[in-house]
C-alpha positions in Angstrom: -10.4 17.1 -0.7 -14.1 16.6 -0.1 -14.8 14.4 3.0 -16.1 10.9 2.3 -17.9 10.4 5.6 -21.0 9.1 3.9 -19.2 6.2 2.4 -19.1 2.7 3.8 -15.9 1.2 5.2 -13.8 -0.7 2.6 -11.3 -1.8 5.3 -11.5 -1.8 9.1 -8.5 -2.6 11.3 -9.1 -3.2 15.0 -6.6 -3.8 17.7 -3.8 -5.1 15.5 -0.7 -6.4 17.4 2.5 -7.9 16.0 5.7 -8.6 17.9 8.9 -10.0 16.2 11.0 -12.3 18.4 14.5 -13.2 17.6 16.8 -15.5 19.6 19.4 -13.8 21.7 21.7 -16.8 21.7 23.1 -18.5 24.7 22.6 -16.8 28.1 20.9 -13.9 26.5 17.3 -12.9 26.4 15.3 -13.0 23.2 15.0 -9.7 21.3 11.5 -8.5 21.0 10.3 -5.7 18.6 6.8 -4.4 18.7 5.9 -3.7 15.0 2.3 -3.0 15.8 0.6 -2.2 19.1 -3.2 -1.8 19.2 -3.4 -0.4 15.6 -6.8 0.9 14.7 -8.0 2.6 11.5 -10.5 2.3 8.7 -10.4 3.2 5.0 -13.7 4.3 3.4 -14.7 3.4 -0.1 -12.9 5.6 -2.6 -10.5 6.9 0.1 -6.7 7.0 0.3 -5.3 6.6 3.8 -1.7 7.5 4.2 0.4 5.6 6.8 3.5 7.7 7.5 6.5 7.2 9.7 10.2 6.9 9.7 12.0 3.6 8.9 11.3 1.0 11.6 8.1 2.6 12.7 6.1 -0.5 11.7 4.2 0.8 8.8 5.3 -1.9 6.3 4.5 -4.6 8.8 1.0 -3.2 9.1 0.7 -3.3 5.3 1.7 -7.0 5.3 -0.7 -7.7 8.3 -3.6 -6.1 6.4 -2.7 -8.3 3.3 -2.3 -11.4 5.5 1.2 -11.9 4.1 2.2 -12.2 7.8 0.0 -13.3 10.7 -1.0 -10.9 13.5 -0.6 -11.9 17.1 -4.0 -10.3 17.8 -6.5 -8.1 16.1 -9.0 -8.0 13.3 -8.9 -7.0 9.6 -12.2 -6.7 7.9 -12.7 -6.1 4.1 -16.3 -4.9 3.9 -18.2 -7.4 6.1 -15.6 -10.2 5.8 -13.2 -10.9 8.7 -10.0 -11.7 6.8 -8.2 -12.8 9.9 -10.6 -15.7 10.5 -10.2 -17.2 7.0 -7.8 -19.9 5.9 -7.2 -22.2 2.9 -9.7 -22.0 0.1 -11.9 -19.3 1.8 -8.8 -17.0 2.2 -7.7 -17.6 -1.4 -11.2 -16.7 -2.6 -11.0 -13.3 -0.8 -7.4 -12.4 -1.8 -8.3 -10.8 -5.1 -10.2 -8.1 -3.3 -7.0 -6.6 -1.9 -3.8 -6.4 -3.9 -0.3 -4.9 -3.2 2.1 -2.6 -5.1 5.6 -3.3 -3.7 8.4 -0.8 -3.0 11.1 -2.2 -5.4 9.8 -2.3 -8.9 12.5 -4.7 -10.1 12.8 -7.2 -7.3 9.0 -7.6 -7.1 8.8 -8.7 -10.8 10.0 -12.2 -11.9 13.0 -11.5 -14.2 12.4 -14.9 -16.0 8.8 -14.1 -16.9 7.6 -11.9 -19.7 5.4 -9.0 -18.7 2.3 -10.5 -20.2 2.7 -13.6 -18.0 3.5 -11.5 -14.9 0.2 -9.7 -15.3 -2.0 -12.6 -16.5 -0.7 -15.3 -14.1 -2.9 -14.2 -11.2 -6.2 -14.2 -13.1 -5.3 -17.5 -14.8 -4.5 -19.1 -11.4 -7.9 -17.8 -10.2 -9.7 -19.6 -13.1 -9.8 -17.0 -15.9 -9.4 -18.2 -19.4 -5.8 -17.5 -20.6 -6.9 -15.6 -23.7 -9.2 -13.4 -21.6 -6.4 -12.9 -19.1 -3.9 -11.8 -21.8 -6.4 -9.5 -23.4 -7.0 -7.9 -20.0 -3.2 -7.6 -19.5 -3.0 -5.7 -22.8 -5.8 -3.4 -21.7 -4.1 -2.8 -18.3 -0.8 -1.9 -19.9 -2.5 0.7 -22.0 -4.3 1.9 -18.9 -1.0 2.5 -17.1 0.6 4.2 -20.1 2.6 1.4 -21.7 2.1 0.0 -25.2 0.9 -3.6 -25.9 4.3 -4.6 -27.2 5.4 -4.7 -23.5 3.6 -8.0 -23.2 6.5 -9.8 -24.9 9.3 -8.1 -23.1 11.1 -8.9 -19.8 11.3 -6.6 -16.7 15.0 -5.7 -17.2 14.1 -4.0 -20.5 12.2 -1.3 -18.8 13.1 1.8 -16.6 12.2 1.9 -12.9 9.1 4.0 -13.5 7.9 1.7 -16.3 8.5 -1.3 -14.1 6.4 0.2 -11.4 3.6 0.8 -13.9 3.8 -3.0 -14.7 3.6 -3.6 -11.0 0.5 -1.5 -10.8 -1.0 -3.3 -13.8 -0.4 -6.6 -12.1 -2.1 -5.4 -8.9 -5.1 -4.4 -10.9 -5.4 -7.6 -12.9 -7.5 -9.3 -10.3 -9.9 -6.4 -10.2 -9.4 -5.5 -6.5 -11.4 -3.2 -4.3 -8.4 -2.1 -2.3 -4.8 -1.4 -3.2 -2.0 -1.4 -0.6 0.9 0.6 -2.0 4.0 0.0 0.2 6.6 2.8 -0.5 5.5 2.5 -4.1 7.4 5.6 -5.3 10.3 5.8 -2.9 12.7 4.1 -5.3 11.9 6.4 -8.2 13.3 9.8 -9.3 11.3 12.8 -8.2 9.9 13.5 -11.7 8.9 9.9 -12.2 7.4 9.9 -8.7 5.0 12.7 -9.7 4.0 10.7 -12.9 3.2 7.6 -10.9 1.3 9.5 -8.2 -0.9 11.1 -10.9 -1.4 7.7 -12.4 -2.5 6.2 -9.0 -4.9 9.1 -8.4 -6.4 8.7 -11.9 -6.8 4.9 -11.5 -8.3 5.2 -8.1 -11.0 7.6 -9.4 -11.7 5.7 -12.6 -11.9 2.3 -10.9 -13.5 3.3 -7.6 -10.6 2.0 -5.6 -9.7 2.5 -1.9 -6.0 2.7 -1.0 -3.6 2.2 1.9 -0.6 4.3 0.9 2.6 3.6 2.9 5.3 6.3 2.8 8.0 7.9 4.9 7.6 11.2 3.0 4.9 13.6 4.1 5.2 15.6 0.9 4.3 12.5 -1.1 1.4 11.7 1.2 0.0 15.2 0.9 -0.4 14.8 -2.8 -2.4 11.7 -2.7 -4.0 11.0 0.7 -7.4 12.0 2.0 -6.3 11.3 5.6 -2.9 10.6 7.1 -2.1 8.3 10.1 1.3 8.9 11.7 3.0 5.9 13.1 5.8 5.7 15.7 7.3 2.6 17.2 4.3 0.4 16.2 1.7 2.9 17.5 -0.5 5.3 15.5 0.0 8.5 17.4 -2.2 10.8 15.2 -4.8 10.4 12.5 -6.4 13.4 10.7 -7.6 14.6 7.3 -4.5 15.7 5.4 -5.1 19.5 5.5 -5.8 19.4 9.2 -2.7 17.4 10.0 -0.5 19.9 8.2 -2.3 22.9 9.7 -2.6 21.8 13.3 -0.5 18.7 14.2 -1.1 17.7 17.8 1.5 15.1 18.6 5.2 16.0 19.1 6.3 13.3 16.6 4.0 14.7 13.9 5.5 18.1 14.4 9.0 16.7 14.1 8.1 15.1 10.8 6.6 18.2 9.5 9.5 20.3 10.6 11.8 18.0 8.6 9.9 18.6 5.4 11.7 21.2 3.2 9.7 24.4 3.1 7.7 23.5 6.2 10.2 24.2 8.9 9.4 27.8 9.3 5.6 27.1 9.3 5.5 24.1 11.6 4.1 24.9 15.1 6.7 25.0 17.9 
């Protein structure tokens, strides 16, 4: 991929910390888990940054911290020139449309009692868009993600997993965001459907000028979509490089372990 070094920063994350504390019960110490420790990265306009690591590495927590779905203990998240971590109430709601999320489970993340048209249009309507305009936009978005307009009047359970994820993508685009956070967005799909959704995401990113934070545990998937990849272990980013450089010359031992576990890479990974 051509480098995007001349582009401005769409997202900047500085010193992000998050520790989960659960009670240990009587006479036991509380249990503490560091989900994020001093996490730093940026995403340039038009860029896809992959955040890769095994389960429990903290990557999904970072996604939620960037979205302000959970609160950080310390650190800063900037969208353009706006410090998202300092906003609250009406000011935060006004900025939320700029960054939207595609969730891992394409069924659990859709309200089973709402028709697809409402699922996509509800966000813009809540933000003040005229309902007719919002539903017209929902119809256009369904076409954009490869579904026909008849899907507006159907419920999520009437669709396959891949189709439901397309609906989730359409919902994320409904508020015309600048940044998409995709949290394991293809991990619940069959391999052939994964490829279709990845192609769709790449096409939409190019057509709409989006930036993306792409969360995955699978380096093969990240390699297909990401301009750069950050490798995360136990709440810490241990390596961040352009995708081709990461595969050709991984520096950290954990990165080499991940690459060695990729089918077809074992014999090529450095010792």
